[in-house]
N, C-alpha and C positions, 0 to 999 in steps of 0.2 A: 784187495791184497792178492787174490789169486791171479788177477790180470797182470799185476806187477811181476809176480814170479814167472808167469808164462812169457812175458816179454824178456826177462832175464834169460830164460831158457832158450828163447829164440835167438838171442844174441850169442849164447854159447854154441848153439848149433851152427850158426853162421860163422863162428870163429874156427870151426874145424879147418885147419890149413891143408887141404887136400894136396895141393902141388908141393908144398914144403915137405910133408911126410913122405910122399911118393919119391921125391928126389933124394931124400936122405936115406930111406930104407932100401931103395932099389938101385940107386946110383952113387950113394955116398957123397952127394954134393948138396948144396943149398941152392935151389932154383933162383933165389933172389940175388945170387952173385953172378948170374949169367943172363945173356940176352938183355931184355929191357929192365930187369931187376924186379919185376912184379911176380907175385905168387898167384898167378891166375892161369886159366886154360890157354890163353893166347901165347904166353911166354913158354908154357909147357909144350905147346905145338912146336914152337921154334927150337927149343933146346932139346927136348926128349923125343920129339916125333909125334906123328898123328895118332898112334895107338894110345900113348899115355895122355896126350892132349885131349883126346876124345873121352877117356876115362875121367879125367879131372873135370871136364866140362859137365858130364852127366852127373857126377857127384855134387858139384857146386850148384847145379840146377835143382837137384833133389833137396839140398839144404834149404833153398828158398821155399820149395813146395811144402816140406815137412814143417818148417817153422811157421809159415803163414797159416797152415791148417791146424795149428794148436788150439784154435778157438773151439774146436769140437769137444774139448775137454770141459767146457763150461756149457751146460745145457741151455742156458738163457740165450746164447747167441745163435742157437740152431733155429730159432723162430723169430728173430728180430733182425731183418735184413740191414736196416740202416746202421744199427749199432755193430752188427757183425762186420760190415764193410769197414767201418772206422777202426775196429779192433784188428782186423786183418792187415790194414795198412800199417798200424803200429808194430805188429808182429813181424811183418815182412821187412820193414825198414830196420828193425833191430837186427834181423839176420844179415841184411846187406851191410849194416854198420860193423857187424862182427866179422864179415868177410874182408872188409877193407882194413879194419883194426882188430885183428884176431888176438884174443888174450892168450891163446896157446902158442903164438909165434911172435912174441915181442911186439905186437901191435903193428906188424908190417905185413900186409896181405896183398890181395889183388885189387882190381878196380870194381868188383861187385856186379859186373854185367850178367854173368851166368846166374848168380843167386837172385838178382833182380828179375831176370826172366822167370825163374822158378816162382817167385812171388806173384808175378803177373799170371802165370799159368794156373796158380791156385785160385786167383781171384776172378779172372776173366779168360777162360780157355780159348774162346773164339778169337778174341783180340790177340792172344799169344800166338795162335796159329798164323794169323796175318803177319805178325812181326817176324816169326820164323821164316815165312816166305820171303820177306824183304831181306832178311839176314842172309839166307842161302843164296838168293839171286845175286846180291852184291858180292858175296864171297866167291861164287862161281865165276863171276865176271872179272874180279880184281885180285882175289886171294888175300885181300887186306881184312883181317878180322876187326881191326880198329874202325875202319870205315864202315864195315858191315854193322858193327855195334852202334855206331853213331846214327846211321840212317834208320836202323830198326827202332831206336829209342825215339827218334823224331816221328817215325811212323806211328808209334804208340800214342804219342801226344795228339797227333792229327786224328787218329781213330777215335780216341776217347772224347775229344773236344768237338769234332765236327761230324764224323761218319756215324758213330753210335750215339753221339750227343748225350752223354751221361750228364744227369742233372745234379748228382751229389757233389756239392762244392769241394769237399775234402778230396774226393776222387779226382776231380778236375785239377785241383791244385797239385795233387800227387803226380798226375800225368805230366804237368809242366815241370815239376821238380825232377822227375826222372830224366827228361830230355836235357835239362840243365846240368844235372849231376853227371850224366854220361859225357857230355861235351866237356865239362870242367875236368873230369878225371882223365880225359884223353887229349889234353892240351899239347903234351909232348908229341903224341902220335900225329896230331893235326899239323904240327910244325914239320915233322918228318915227311908227312904226305905232301905238304906244299913244296918242300925241298926236293922231293922225289927220291928219298932214301929210306922210306918206311919198309920194314922187312915183311916179306910175304910168308904165309904159313906153308909148310911142306905138304900140300895136298894137291890133287889134280895134276900131278907131275906128268902123267901119261898125256893129258890134254895139251900141256905146255910143250912137251917134246914133239908131239904131232904137229902143232902149229909151227914150231921151229923148223921141222923138216920141210913143211910145205913152203915156208918162206925161203929156205935154202934152195929147194928145187926150182922155185920160181925165178931165182937169180941165175940159175945155170943157163 
């Protein structure tokens, strides 16, 4: 019974619509009516800028960390690694589900990537660091958050299945599910990437201006 209540609590934590509340209280708009229409960090970067996009991303990651760590409220799981892992997966997925379908925002949320990362960070910090490395590298090279998220999720599956070779069946299944979930929730982004009209986030502008000047100078 306690486990069920904690999973419900994890869902409620994940349901905190960070981007929606920020856009409403500070800009008097609904972020879901602009940009891609999603209530996540990526769309916040596009619509409200890097400052608020970064804030939303951090909070959404923390939602995943806090929700997945709720297992500490039950002493039994502190000393049973197998059951703890399974319970953490349940808690984390509840939070991700809450982010995608938030009860506080008419069940219209984001794609759950930041909250999913928070879940991974709580469960497997080393793997999370590797995934962050992939995300940052791709973002630096392309400025496409969608592509960065997709490749980071695929990297997570590869790390769990092959590099770290985790033996827990549920965890392996979870890794595959993560990659599939991220790809499925980014179908529109993938289509835009293939068409060449996916929006880039407003970061690294100095680098882009410098490259543009170099190309201009080379043509003179």
